N, C-alpha and C positions, 0 to 999 in steps of 0.2 A: 575683705579679710575673713569674714565669717564663712563665706563659701569656700575660700581657699583652705581654711583650717579644717572644715568638715570633709572636703574632698581628699585631704591628706591624712585623715584619721586622727585629728586633734579635736578635743572638746574645747569649749570656750574657757574652761578652767585651766587648760594647758597653755594658753596664749597670753602674753603680756605685750600690749601694743604701746608704742612710743610715738607721740605726735605733739602737735601744737595748737590744734584748732577744734576743740571738742564742744564748743558752744553750739546751740541750735543753728543749723544751716551751715556749720563749718565743715570743712573737708573730712574731718575725723569724727564728726558727730555720730555717724552710724555705729562706731565702736562703742561709744558711751550708751547710746540708745539700746543696743543689743545686749548690754550688760557685760561686755568684756572688761577685763582689768586693763588699766592703762596708766601711763605716766605722762604728764604734760611737761613739755620742755619749751619754755618761752624763748630761750636763746640757745641756738644750736652750739655755740661755742662753749657753753656750760654743760653740754651733754655728758662728757666724761666725769665731771664732778657729780652731777645729779645721779648718774647710773653706776657710780663706783661701788655701791652696795651689791651689785650683781656679780662682781668678779673679785 
C-alpha cells in the first residue's frame, strides 16, 4: 500500500486504508506500522454503516 501510494504520487496523509487485521503480524499491520491512517472494520457487513461519514 505504501509503495503503491508513493508510485502514484500520493503521500501517506492522502490515503485512508480500510481493513480488519491491524494487530502485530496481521495482514494489515504494515499500514499501522508505517503510520498510515486507517479504519478497522471487524464485520464487513457493517462497512456501509461504519464508513457512512465518508459520503
